[in-house]
C-alpha positions as CSV (number, residue, x, y, z in Angstrom):
1,M,116.0,106.9,123.7
2,S,113.7,105.7,121.0
3,L,113.1,102.1,119.9
4,Q,114.9,102.8,116.7
5,E,117.9,104.2,118.6
6,E,118.0,101.2,120.9
7,A,117.9,98.5,118.1
8,P,118.8,100.1,114.8
9,G,117.4,98.1,111.9
10,S,115.1,96.0,114.0
11,L,112.2,98.2,113.4
12,D,112.9,98.2,109.7
13,A,113.1,94.4,109.8
14,A,109.7,94.2,111.7
15,F,108.0,96.4,109.1
16,G,109.6,94.4,106.3
17,L,108.2,91.2,107.8
18,A,104.8,92.7,108.3
19,E,104.8,93.9,104.7
20,A,105.8,90.5,103.4
21,L,103.0,88.8,105.4
22,L,100.4,91.3,104.1
23,E,101.6,90.7,100.5
24,K,101.1,86.9,101.0
25,F,97.6,87.5,102.5
26,A,96.7,89.7,99.6
27,A,98.0,87.1,97.1
28,A,95.8,84.4,98.7
29,D,92.7,86.8,98.9
30,V,91.7,86.3,95.3
31,D,88.5,88.4,95.4
32,G,90.0,91.2,97.5
33,D,87.4,91.1,100.3
34,Q,90.0,91.1,103.1
35,R,89.2,87.4,103.9
36,V,90.8,84.2,102.8
37,T,88.3,81.5,102.3
38,R,89.1,77.8,102.5
39,A,89.0,77.6,98.7
40,E,91.3,80.5,98.3
41,F,93.7,79.0,100.9
42,D,93.7,75.7,99.0
43,R,94.3,77.4,95.6
44,Y,97.1,79.5,97.0
45,Y,98.7,76.6,98.8
46,R,98.6,74.5,95.6
47,A,100.1,77.4,93.6
48,M,103.0,77.8,96.1
49,T,103.8,74.1,96.8
50,G,102.4,72.2,93.8
51,R,100.4,69.9,96.1
52,A,97.2,70.0,98.1
53,P,97.3,71.0,101.8
54,S,97.9,68.2,104.2
55,A,95.8,67.5,107.2
56,R,98.3,69.5,109.3
57,E,98.0,72.6,107.0
58,S,94.2,72.2,107.0
59,S,94.2,72.2,110.8
60,R,96.3,75.4,110.8
61,F,93.7,77.0,108.7
62,A,91.0,76.1,111.2
63,E,93.2,77.4,114.1
64,C,93.7,80.7,112.3
65,D,89.9,81.0,111.6
66,L,89.3,82.3,115.2
67,D,85.6,83.0,114.8
68,G,84.9,79.8,112.9
69,D,83.2,81.5,109.9
70,G,85.1,79.5,107.3
71,A,87.4,82.4,106.3
72,I,90.5,84.1,107.8
73,S,90.2,87.8,108.1
74,I,93.2,90.1,108.0
75,V,92.7,90.6,111.8
76,E,92.6,86.9,112.5
77,F,95.7,86.4,110.3
78,G,97.5,89.2,112.2
79,Q,96.6,87.6,115.6
80,Y,97.7,84.1,114.4
81,V,101.1,85.2,113.1
């Protein structure tokens, strides 16, 4: 029995969630280099919420930036979420 047969719709839901997350990453990645810099994150956050990121959101950016290079790659993003 395949995964799709065991849990109909769950695979579609998982792919839908992955697609939605990739779309959000792409929207934040202004220059299209497959990395979201701190400046891009701040701009995206302000556009979505109307306010600057709080200290908590800023610390989440740092947590997601696994290699500490000041940007979140698509791989880091995938590992974080």
